[in-house]
C-alpha positions in Angstrom: 0.0 0.0 0.0 1.1 3.6 -0.7 2.8 5.4 2.1 2.5 9.1 2.8 5.5 9.7 5.1 7.4 12.9 4.3 4.4 14.6 2.7 3.0 17.9 4.1 -0.1 17.1 6.1 -3.0 19.5 5.7 -5.3 20.6 8.5 -8.9 19.6 8.0 -11.8 21.0 10.0 -14.2 18.9 12.0 -17.2 19.2 9.7 -15.2 18.1 6.7 -13.7 15.2 8.6 -17.2 14.2 9.5 -18.4 14.4 5.9 -15.5 12.4 4.5 -15.9 9.8 7.3 -19.5 9.4 6.4 -18.6 8.9 2.7 -15.9 6.3 3.2 -15.6 2.9 4.9 -13.8 2.1 8.1 -10.5 2.0 6.2 -11.0 5.5 5.0 -11.6 4.4 1.4 -14.4 5.6 -0.9 -16.6 3.2 -2.8 -19.1 5.6 -4.4 -22.0 4.8 -6.8 -22.5 7.7 -9.1 -25.8 8.4 -10.8 -25.8 12.2 -11.0 -25.8 12.0 -14.8 -28.3 14.0 -16.7 -27.7 14.6 -20.4 -25.7 11.5 -20.8 -28.4 9.3 -19.1 -31.0 10.7 -21.5 -28.9 9.7 -24.4 -28.4 6.2 -23.0 -32.1 5.8 -22.5 -33.1 7.2 -25.9 -30.1 7.9 -28.3 -32.4 9.2 -31.0 -34.6 11.5 -29.0 -33.0 12.2 -25.6 -35.1 15.4 -25.3 -38.2 13.2 -25.0 -37.2 11.7 -21.7 -39.5 13.1 -19.0 -38.2 14.3 -15.6 -40.3 11.7 -13.8 -38.7 8.9 -15.8 -35.3 10.2 -14.9 -36.2 10.3 -11.2 -37.9 6.9 -11.2 -34.8 5.3 -12.9 -32.3 7.0 -10.6 -34.2 6.1 -7.4 -34.5 2.4 -8.5 -30.7 2.3 -8.6 -30.3 4.2 -5.4 -32.5 1.6 -3.6 -30.6 -1.2 -5.1 -27.0 0.1 -4.6 -27.0 2.2 -1.5 -26.5 -0.8 0.8 -23.3 -1.7 -1.1 -21.8 1.8 -1.4 -20.1 4.1 1.1 -21.8 7.0 -0.7 -24.2 7.7 -3.6 -23.5 10.7 -5.9 -26.8 12.3 -7.0 -27.9 15.4 -8.8 -30.2 18.2 -7.4 -32.6 18.2 -10.4 -33.9 14.6 -10.5 -32.6 12.6 -7.6 -31.0 14.2 -4.5 -34.1 15.7 -2.8 -36.3 12.9 -4.2 -34.0 10.2 -2.7 -34.1 11.9 0.7 -37.8 12.6 0.7 -38.8 9.1 -0.5 -36.3 7.5 1.9 -34.8 5.6 -1.1 -31.5 6.7 0.3 -31.3 5.1 3.7 -28.5 5.4 6.3 -26.4 2.8 4.6 -24.7 5.3 2.4 -23.8 9.0 2.5 -25.2 11.5 0.1 -22.9 13.4 -2.2 -24.6 16.1 -4.4 -23.4 17.6 -7.7 -23.6 21.4 -8.0 -22.7 22.0 -11.7 -25.4 22.8 -14.2 -24.3 20.6 -17.0 -23.0 17.2 -17.6 -20.8 15.9 -20.4 -22.4 17.4 -23.5 -21.5 20.5 -25.5 -18.3 21.9 -26.9 -15.6 21.7 -24.3 -13.4 24.2 -26.1 -16.0 27.0 -25.7 -18.0 26.1 -22.7 -17.4 27.1 -19.2 -18.9 25.4 -16.1 -21.8 27.1 -14.4 -23.5 26.2 -11.2 -27.0 24.9 -11.1 -29.5 27.7 -10.9 -31.2 27.8 -7.5 -28.7 25.6 -5.8 -25.7 26.5 -3.6 -23.3 24.8 -1.2 -25.4 26.0 1.7 -28.5 24.4 0.2 -26.7 21.1 -0.4 -25.5 21.1 3.2 -29.0 21.8 4.5 -30.2 18.8 2.5 -28.0 16.6 4.7 -25.3 15.8 2.1 -21.9 14.7 3.3 -20.1 16.3 0.4 -20.4 18.6 -2.7 -19.2 17.5 -6.1 -18.1 19.9 -8.9 -17.3 18.6 -12.4 -15.5 20.9 -14.8 -14.0 20.5 -18.2 -10.3 21.4 -17.7 -7.1 21.6 -19.7 -4.1 23.4 -18.2 -3.2 26.3 -20.4 -6.5 26.4 -22.3 -8.4 29.6 -23.0 -11.0 28.8 -20.3 -8.5 27.4 -17.7 -8.3 30.6 -15.7 -12.0 31.0 -15.6 -12.5 27.4 -14.5 -9.9 27.9 -11.8 -11.7 30.9 -10.5 -14.9 28.9 -10.2 -13.1 26.2 -8.3 -11.8 28.8 -5.8 -15.3 30.2 -5.4 -16.8 26.8 -4.6 -13.8 25.9 -2.3 -14.5 29.1 -0.3 -18.2 28.3 -0.1 -17.5 24.7 1.1 -15.1 26.1 3.7 -17.7 28.5 4.9 -20.2 25.7 5.3 -17.6 23.2 6.6 -18.5 20.5 4.0 -16.0 18.6 1.8 -15.6 19.3 -1.9 -15.0 16.5 -4.4 -13.6 18.1 -7.5 -13.8 16.3 -10.9 -11.7 17.8 -13.6 -12.3 16.2 -17.0 -9.7 16.5 -19.7 -10.6 17.0 -23.3 -8.9 17.1 -26.7 -8.1 20.4 -28.2 -8.9 19.4 -31.8 -9.9 16.4 -33.8 -6.4 15.2 -34.3 -6.1 14.1 -30.6 -9.4 12.6 -29.9 -9.5 9.8 -27.3 -8.0 6.7 -28.7 -5.5 8.5 -30.9 -1.7 8.4 -30.3 -1.6 12.1 -29.6 -4.3 12.1 -26.9 -2.8 9.0 -25.4 0.6 10.6 -25.1 -0.8 13.8 -23.6 -3.2 12.2 -21.2 -0.7 11.5 -18.4 0.7 15.0 -18.4 -2.8 16.6 -18.6 -4.2 14.5 -15.7 -1.2 15.0 -13.5 -0.8 18.7 -14.1 -4.6 19.2 -13.6 -4.3 17.4 -10.2 -1.3 19.6 -9.3 -2.9 22.9 -10.2 -6.5 22.3 -9.1 -5.4 20.4 -5.9 -3.5 23.5 -4.9 -6.8 25.5 -4.9 -8.1 23.6 -1.9 -10.6 20.9 -2.8 -10.7 18.1 -0.2 -10.8 15.1 -2.6 -9.9 14.9 -6.3 -12.0 12.7 -8.6 -9.6 11.9 -11.4 -9.4 10.1 -14.8 -7.0 7.3 -15.1 -3.7 8.9 -16.1 -2.8 6.4 -18.9 -4.5 5.6 -22.2 -6.0 2.1 -21.9 -8.0 2.0 -25.2 -5.5 -0.6 -26.6 -5.2 -2.5 -23.4 -3.4 -2.1 -20.1 0.4 -1.9 -20.0 0.8 -2.5 -16.3 4.3 -1.0 -16.0 3.3 2.1 -17.8 0.1 2.4 -15.8 1.9 1.9 -12.5 4.4 4.7 -13.4 1.6 7.0 -14.5 -0.4 6.5 -11.3 2.7 6.9 -9.1 3.3 10.2 -10.8 -0.3 11.2 -10.3 -0.1 10.3 -6.6 2.9 12.6 -6.2 1.2 15.4 -8.1 -2.0 15.4 -6.1 -1.7 17.4 -2.9 -5.0 16.0 -1.6 -6.6 12.5 -1.5 -7.7 11.3 -4.9 -10.2 8.8 -6.2 -10.5 7.2 -9.6 -13.5 7.9 -11.9 -14.7 5.3 -14.4 -15.6 7.6 -17.3 -17.6 4.9 -19.0 -14.7 2.6 -19.5 -15.3 -1.1 -19.9 -15.7 -2.8 -16.5 -12.9 -5.3 -16.9 -10.5 -2.5 -17.7 -11.8 -0.3 -14.9 -11.3 -3.1 -12.4 -7.6 -3.2 -13.2 -7.4 0.6 -13.2 -8.8 0.7 -9.7 -6.4 -2.0 -8.6 -3.4 -0.1 -10.0 -4.5 3.3 -8.8 -5.2 2.1 -5.3 -1.9 0.4 -5.1 -0.3 3.7 -6.1 -2.1 5.7 -3.4 -5.7 6.4 -4.5 -8.3 6.4 -1.8 -11.0 4.6 -3.7 -13.2 5.1 -6.8 -16.5 6.4 -8.1 -18.3 4.4 -10.8 -21.3 5.3 -12.9 -22.1 4.5 -16.5 -19.6 1.7 -16.6 -21.9 -0.3 -14.4 -25.4 1.0 -15.0 -25.6 1.9 -18.7 -27.0 -1.5 -19.9 -29.3 -1.8 -17.0 -30.7 1.7 -17.6 -31.6 0.6 -21.1 -33.5 -2.4 -19.8 -37.0 -2.4 -18.2 -38.8 -4.1 -15.4 -37.6 -7.6 -14.5 -34.8 -7.4 -17.1 -33.3 -4.3 -15.4 -33.5 -6.0 -11.9 -31.8 -9.1 -13.3 -28.9 -7.0 -14.6 -28.6 -5.2 -11.3 -28.5 -8.5 -9.5 -26.2 -10.3 -11.9 -23.9 -7.5 -13.0 -24.2 -4.1 -11.4 -24.1 -5.1 -7.7 -21.5 -8.0 -7.9 -19.1 -6.0 -10.0 -19.5 -3.0 -7.7 -18.7 -5.3 -4.7 -15.6 -6.5 -6.6 -14.4 -3.0 -7.0 -15.1 -2.1 -3.4 -13.2 -5.1 -2.1 -10.2 -4.2 -4.3 -10.2 -0.6 -3.1 -10.7 -1.5 0.5 -7.7 -3.9 0.4 -5.3 -1.7 -1.6 -6.5 1.9 -1.1 -5.0 4.6 1.0 -6.9 6.1 3.9 -7.9 9.6 2.9 -7.0 10.7 6.5 -3.3 10.0 5.9 -3.1 13.4 4.2 -5.0 15.3 6.8 -5.1 16.1 10.5 -7.9 17.2 12.7 -8.0 21.0 13.3 -6.5 21.7 16.8 -9.3 23.8 18.3 -9.0 23.1 22.0 -11.3 24.4 24.7 -10.3 28.1 24.1 -11.1 27.8 20.4 -14.3 25.8 20.8 -16.9 27.7 18.8 -19.9 25.7 20.0 -22.5 27.6 22.0 
């Protein structure tokens, strides 16, 4: 398992410690089921006419997965539009798993070269905290040195400050993108750039003060996994990240993601978040067919990932210490 001796240890406040503890297992490792997707879920349900998917269908689908998967997860990541309030009010999300709530307005669609992240209208860090969430998640398209990088960094700093004010952890998810068609995912150019992009993103954005980074795998695995190369890339990423980091699935094939989680956790990751990789086929199914896929594929493969992460992952607390408040600094009334 990765060791953190010699690293600077950051101070973490009590509210954030509580939130991260709720969202992780006893080993301090995250096994998070993510179904906060919006646009991408509509496309999976109906690729031809995603705009026809009604809000109630989105909610019903998401809550079905929440009920099925919350007992196996340390936390469930939901969105404010279709699932967070609904999961709480319907009691679909029980005490088995913590609630993480997304705050960004958009998902994965659009032109990443021209689009900046915006926060969901009518929602704030304070509102998410009042809902009872254990953490806030912010996704942003990010490429160091791009035309929107500075603006994206300013938004991160804004949300970091809000999370500090409300004493709730921020899970930050930077998603790299290609600059032009010549380096699309799967091409040699994007593959060679991926490691540098992911590591530099972790270094720059981690320095802004998020509590956990939710990161892409730092090596291109479209042609298979070169274990030595992947281990080196993950070791570099672990050194680059100043805060605990977790691995996101990004829709990669499950067998590949299982190995990615194993390699990442052995290098120092504190767990994983998985979404479309597990639930995409089940979302397309209906009724008994969907439940059969949940029982035969979604839940057992999630458990496999959770076991790997728990065995090999690094306790997020290794990079933090409890704020030393003492009796004189106790702000409780």
